[in-house]
PLY file of the C-alpha trace (Angstrom):
ply
format ascii 1.0
element vertex 258
property float x
property float y
property float z
element edge 257
property int vertex1
property int vertex2
end_header
-16.57 1.39 -1.80
-14.62 3.48 -4.00
-12.01 1.30 -5.70
-8.43 3.09 -6.11
-6.71 0.13 -8.38
-8.10 -3.04 -10.17
-6.36 -5.79 -11.11
-8.30 -7.65 -14.16
-6.34 -11.13 -14.98
-3.34 -9.26 -15.31
-0.26 -11.55 -16.81
3.39 -10.10 -17.76
6.15 -12.27 -19.31
9.67 -10.67 -20.16
11.31 -11.51 -23.44
13.46 -14.65 -23.26
11.82 -16.29 -20.15
9.73 -19.14 -20.16
7.75 -18.09 -17.30
5.03 -15.32 -16.14
6.62 -12.70 -13.91
3.05 -11.94 -13.11
0.46 -14.35 -13.77
-3.38 -13.93 -13.63
-3.54 -11.42 -10.67
-7.04 -10.01 -10.16
-7.38 -7.96 -7.11
-8.98 -4.85 -5.87
-7.43 -2.15 -3.80
-9.92 0.32 -1.62
-9.00 4.24 -1.90
-7.06 5.16 1.35
-5.50 1.89 1.76
-1.93 0.47 2.46
-1.37 -2.38 0.80
2.06 -3.72 0.90
3.27 -6.70 -1.25
5.45 -9.27 0.60
7.30 -12.02 -1.04
10.74 -13.39 -1.85
13.26 -12.37 -4.49
11.61 -12.54 -7.84
8.09 -13.47 -7.34
6.90 -10.74 -9.25
5.89 -7.52 -6.19
7.86 -4.65 -8.20
6.69 -6.15 -11.79
3.03 -5.86 -10.67
4.40 -2.57 -9.25
5.73 -1.28 -12.32
2.97 -1.61 -14.54
0.72 0.45 -12.34
2.63 3.50 -13.37
2.91 1.96 -16.90
7.09 1.67 -16.81
6.01 -2.08 -17.86
3.07 -2.92 -19.83
0.74 -6.15 -18.84
1.01 -9.19 -21.71
-2.83 -9.49 -21.35
-5.66 -8.20 -18.60
-6.52 -5.09 -17.38
-5.53 -2.12 -14.68
-8.03 0.52 -13.74
-6.93 3.34 -11.80
-9.97 4.98 -10.57
-12.50 3.39 -12.94
-10.05 4.11 -15.95
-8.09 1.97 -18.05
-4.93 2.85 -17.76
-3.76 1.85 -21.41
-6.15 4.70 -22.47
-4.18 7.21 -20.26
-1.32 9.01 -21.32
1.41 7.33 -19.25
3.14 11.12 -18.75
-0.48 12.39 -17.44
-0.69 9.19 -15.49
2.69 9.28 -13.80
1.60 13.01 -12.70
-0.96 11.68 -10.42
1.21 9.05 -8.90
3.58 9.33 -6.41
6.67 7.27 -6.93
9.46 6.50 -4.15
11.99 3.78 -4.82
15.06 2.75 -2.56
17.88 4.52 -4.29
15.78 7.64 -3.89
16.62 9.18 -7.16
17.35 12.88 -5.64
18.67 15.58 -8.50
21.97 16.09 -7.30
22.09 19.76 -8.83
19.05 21.17 -7.25
18.79 22.05 -3.71
16.29 20.22 -1.32
13.31 22.70 -2.21
14.12 22.13 -5.83
13.66 19.01 -6.03
10.49 18.66 -3.77
9.10 21.28 -6.28
9.52 19.53 -9.36
6.47 18.25 -9.88
4.30 21.50 -8.79
6.69 23.35 -11.08
6.08 21.17 -13.83
2.26 21.38 -13.40
2.35 25.11 -13.48
1.60 26.04 -9.59
2.45 29.77 -8.67
5.90 30.31 -6.76
4.33 31.17 -3.83
1.99 28.04 -3.93
4.86 25.93 -4.42
7.34 27.46 -1.91
4.43 27.10 0.62
4.24 23.45 -0.59
7.61 22.98 0.12
7.79 24.20 3.57
4.67 21.96 4.67
6.35 19.09 2.82
9.38 19.58 4.78
8.14 19.85 8.11
5.71 17.14 7.76
9.17 14.79 7.27
10.38 16.67 10.24
13.47 18.19 7.67
13.10 21.52 9.53
12.84 24.15 6.21
15.34 26.95 7.65
17.62 23.90 7.87
17.29 21.65 5.09
15.84 23.54 2.36
19.03 25.32 0.35
21.25 22.39 1.08
21.78 19.65 -1.38
21.14 15.94 -1.19
24.49 15.07 -1.14
24.69 17.09 2.61
21.87 14.61 3.88
22.37 11.29 5.66
20.57 8.26 3.80
17.49 8.85 6.23
17.23 12.08 5.51
17.47 11.76 1.67
14.73 9.34 2.06
12.51 11.60 3.77
13.21 13.98 1.03
12.15 11.31 -1.62
8.74 10.99 0.56
8.09 14.96 0.22
8.68 15.04 -2.88
6.29 12.42 -4.00
4.07 13.41 -2.51
4.21 16.97 -3.10
1.87 17.48 -6.13
-1.07 15.74 -4.44
-1.43 12.42 -5.92
-4.35 9.98 -5.87
-1.72 7.29 -5.28
1.81 6.47 -4.04
4.14 3.49 -5.19
6.62 2.78 -3.15
9.36 0.06 -4.03
11.05 -1.05 -1.11
12.42 2.89 0.08
13.69 2.00 3.20
15.45 -1.09 2.43
18.75 0.14 1.87
18.39 2.11 5.84
19.68 0.98 9.16
17.14 -0.44 11.57
16.77 2.34 13.54
16.00 5.00 10.74
13.90 2.24 9.13
11.29 2.28 12.22
11.13 5.70 12.13
10.50 6.68 8.71
7.69 3.75 8.68
6.39 6.18 11.54
6.72 9.08 9.27
4.81 7.00 6.33
2.12 6.42 8.55
1.74 10.16 9.47
1.23 11.22 6.15
-0.90 8.29 5.51
-3.13 9.30 8.54
-3.08 13.17 7.23
-3.65 12.90 3.61
-5.28 9.04 3.52
-4.12 8.61 0.34
-3.55 4.95 -1.43
-0.63 3.36 -0.70
1.13 0.55 -2.73
4.42 -0.72 -0.90
6.89 -3.30 -2.29
8.85 -5.20 0.63
10.74 -8.09 1.35
10.64 -6.94 5.42
7.78 -9.72 6.65
7.74 -7.14 9.96
7.69 -3.99 7.85
4.92 -5.76 5.73
2.60 -6.54 8.42
3.43 -3.46 10.75
2.37 -0.98 7.74
-0.62 -2.37 5.81
-4.01 -2.55 6.44
-4.04 -5.86 4.06
-0.85 -7.54 2.71
-0.56 -9.15 -0.60
1.81 -12.24 -0.77
2.84 -13.22 -4.19
4.85 -16.24 -4.94
6.17 -17.01 -8.40
3.85 -14.42 -10.10
0.93 -15.71 -8.39
-1.15 -14.10 -5.34
-0.89 -16.49 -2.99
-2.78 -14.51 -0.11
-4.13 -11.38 0.15
-5.99 -10.28 3.25
-5.11 -8.68 6.63
-2.52 -9.37 8.76
-4.21 -10.51 11.66
-5.96 -13.37 8.79
-3.07 -14.09 7.47
-1.01 -14.90 10.50
-4.22 -16.97 11.90
-5.42 -18.65 8.49
-2.70 -18.95 6.13
-3.85 -20.39 3.37
-1.26 -23.06 2.19
2.03 -23.78 3.05
4.02 -21.27 1.32
2.06 -18.50 3.25
2.75 -20.73 6.44
6.06 -20.88 6.53
6.74 -17.36 4.82
5.23 -15.71 7.93
6.22 -18.32 10.57
9.53 -16.59 11.06
7.29 -13.31 12.27
4.92 -14.95 14.54
8.25 -16.77 16.09
9.72 -13.13 16.57
6.76 -11.52 18.38
5.96 -14.70 20.57
10.07 -13.94 21.71
9.52 -10.13 21.95
5.66 -10.69 23.75
5.85 -10.12 27.94
5.82 -13.62 28.70
8.17 -14.72 25.68
12.27 -15.23 25.94
15.20 -15.24 23.72
17.72 -18.29 24.49
0 1
1 2
2 3
3 4
4 5
5 6
6 7
7 8
8 9
9 10
10 11
11 12
12 13
13 14
14 15
15 16
16 17
17 18
18 19
19 20
20 21
21 22
22 23
23 24
24 25
25 26
26 27
27 28
28 29
29 30
30 31
31 32
32 33
33 34
34 35
35 36
36 37
37 38
38 39
39 40
40 41
41 42
42 43
43 44
44 45
45 46
46 47
47 48
48 49
49 50
50 51
51 52
52 53
53 54
54 55
55 56
56 57
57 58
58 59
59 60
60 61
61 62
62 63
63 64
64 65
65 66
66 67
67 68
68 69
69 70
70 71
71 72
72 73
73 74
74 75
75 76
76 77
77 78
78 79
79 80
80 81
81 82
82 83
83 84
84 85
85 86
86 87
87 88
88 89
89 90
90 91
91 92
92 93
93 94
94 95
95 96
96 97
97 98
98 99
99 100
100 101
101 102
102 103
103 104
104 105
105 106
106 107
107 108
108 109
109 110
110 111
111 112
112 113
113 114
114 115
115 116
116 117
117 118
118 119
119 120
120 121
121 122
122 123
123 124
124 125
125 126
126 127
127 128
128 129
129 130
130 131
131 132
132 133
133 134
134 135
135 136
136 137
137 138
138 139
139 140
140 141
141 142
142 143
143 144
144 145
145 146
146 147
147 148
148 149
149 150
150 151
151 152
152 153
153 154
154 155
155 156
156 157
157 158
158 159
159 160
160 161
161 162
162 163
163 164
164 165
165 166
166 167
167 168
168 169
169 170
170 171
171 172
172 173
173 174
174 175
175 176
176 177
177 178
178 179
179 180
180 181
181 182
182 183
183 184
184 185
185 186
186 187
187 188
188 189
189 190
190 191
191 192
192 193
193 194
194 195
195 196
196 197
197 198
198 199
199 200
200 201
201 202
202 203
203 204
204 205
205 206
206 207
207 208
208 209
209 210
210 211
211 212
212 213
213 214
214 215
215 216
216 217
217 218
218 219
219 220
220 221
221 222
222 223
223 224
224 225
225 226
226 227
227 228
228 229
229 230
230 231
231 232
232 233
233 234
234 235
235 236
236 237
237 238
238 239
239 240
240 241
241 242
242 243
243 244
244 245
245 246
246 247
247 248
248 249
249 250
250 251
251 252
252 253
253 254
254 255
255 256
256 257
C-alpha cells in the first residue's frame, strides 16, 4: 500500500518550555485516507500537522512525503503540493471569490481557460453556484460560505495531501454538519489524503477512516473508530471517547434523553 506520510520518531519542543509538544511520534498514513487527529488542547495535534508543511521543523526524527524526506524538499515546492485549510479561512479580502480560488493555479502558471474551468468546477463542487458567487468578495459571504471557498481554494491545484486544522470549529452546528458532508463528497471524488485536526469527538469519528488520539505530545491510540470504541487501549482514551459512546446510546432508537 502506498504511504502518503511517514512519521519516524518525530519530536518537537518549543523554546522556554520544559516538555515536548510532540514526543517520539512514529506512524504511517496511507494514500487516500482521512485521518483525524483528536485530543485536548495542547496535546500536540496542530504542532504535528504544521510539521508536515514545514511551518514548524522537527527537533529530531523524520517525516516522509510519498517516500521523500521533507527536510530535503524546498518548503515552497512542498507547500504547493499540499492544500491547507484553517479555522480562520484566510481569504484575501481584496480579491473576488473566483480570484481567491485561482490563487495557486496562477502561481503554478496554468493558462487562463484552465483556471476559469477549474474555478467553476470547484464552486460547483462546494455548492456555490458560479454565476452567483464568483464575482462576490469574502465579506459578502457567511462564515459557512467562506469556509466552502477555503476548501475550494485548497483543492483547486489538485494537491496530493490536504491538511485541515479545525476548519469548522467556529461554525454553527447545522452548517458544520453540512460542511462535513461536503468534505466527504470532495474526498470521494478526488481520493486525496486528508489529515484533519479536531477537538470534536463526533466529528473525528464521523469523518475518519482512522483516528489518531494524542495526549501530552504522545500517540495514545491510532485505529479505526470502531476499534477505538470497542477496545480503547488505556484510561485516557476510554475517558475521551466515553461521552461520544454515551451520546450515541442516548440518540439510538432504543435510547432516551432524561
